[in-house]
C-alpha positions as CSV (number, residue, x, y, z in Angstrom):
1,X,-11.9,10.8,17.6
2,X,-14.1,12.8,15.7
3,X,-16.7,11.4,13.1
4,X,-14.6,12.7,10.0
5,X,-11.4,11.3,11.6
6,X,-12.5,8.0,12.3
7,X,-13.8,8.0,8.4
8,X,-10.2,9.0,7.3
9,X,-8.3,6.2,9.5
10,X,-11.2,3.6,8.4
11,X,-10.2,4.8,4.5
12,X,-6.7,4.9,5.2
13,X,-6.8,1.3,6.6
14,X,-8.5,0.3,3.9
15,X,-6.2,1.4,1.3
16,X,-3.2,-0.1,3.1
17,X,-5.0,-3.1,2.9
18,X,-6.1,-2.7,-0.8
19,X,-2.6,-1.5,-1.5
20,X,-0.9,-4.7,-0.1
21,X,-3.1,-7.0,-3.1
22,X,-1.6,-4.9,-5.3
23,X,1.8,-4.7,-4.5
24,X,1.6,-8.8,-4.1
25,X,0.1,-9.5,-7.2
26,X,2.2,-7.2,-9.0
27,X,5.4,-9.5,-7.8
28,X,3.6,-12.2,-9.0
29,X,2.9,-10.7,-12.6
30,X,6.2,-9.8,-12.7
31,X,7.4,-13.2,-12.2
32,X,5.1,-14.6,-14.7
33,X,6.6,-11.9,-17.5
34,X,9.8,-13.1,-16.6
35,X,8.9,-16.4,-17.0
36,X,7.5,-15.5,-20.1
37,X,10.8,-13.4,-21.6
38,X,9.0,-10.4,-21.1
39,X,12.0,-8.8,-19.4
40,X,10.8,-5.1,-19.9
41,X,6.9,-6.2,-18.6
42,X,8.6,-7.5,-15.5
43,X,11.1,-5.0,-14.9
44,X,8.2,-2.4,-15.0
45,X,6.0,-4.6,-12.6
46,X,8.5,-4.5,-10.1
47,X,8.8,-1.0,-10.1
48,X,5.2,-0.8,-9.9
49,X,5.6,-3.0,-6.8
50,X,8.5,-0.8,-5.5
51,X,6.2,2.6,-5.5
52,X,3.0,0.6,-4.1
53,X,5.5,0.1,-0.8
54,X,6.4,3.6,-1.1
55,X,2.6,4.7,-1.3
56,X,2.1,2.4,2.0
57,X,5.0,3.8,3.7
58,X,3.2,7.2,3.0
59,X,-0.5,5.9,4.1
60,X,1.0,4.2,7.1
61,X,2.5,7.6,8.1
62,X,-0.8,9.1,7.2
63,X,-2.8,6.8,9.5
64,X,0.0,7.2,12.4
65,X,-0.5,11.1,12.4
66,X,-4.0,10.9,12.7
67,X,-3.5,8.1,15.6
68,X,-1.1,10.5,17.3
69,X,-3.5,13.4,17.2
70,X,-6.4,11.1,18.2
71,X,-4.2,9.6,21.3
72,X,-4.9,6.0,19.2
73,X,-2.6,3.0,18.1
74,X,-2.3,1.9,14.7
75,X,-2.9,-1.7,13.8
76,X,-1.2,-1.8,10.9
């Protein structure tokens, strides 16, 4: 794996993990908003969480593609 590929793989791994943290928090805040009768806020937070899941899918595909080209397996 080239130095540039390694750097990109580490960024992708970090972003996947960091994105997961955000998505979890979005869901918690959605529940808090719902409990506070802020249904519009809860709805948008749930949508943000769904989009975050989509982001993770794309990041994971990018990492898998990079690892396939490098002959490595993804840890995620």
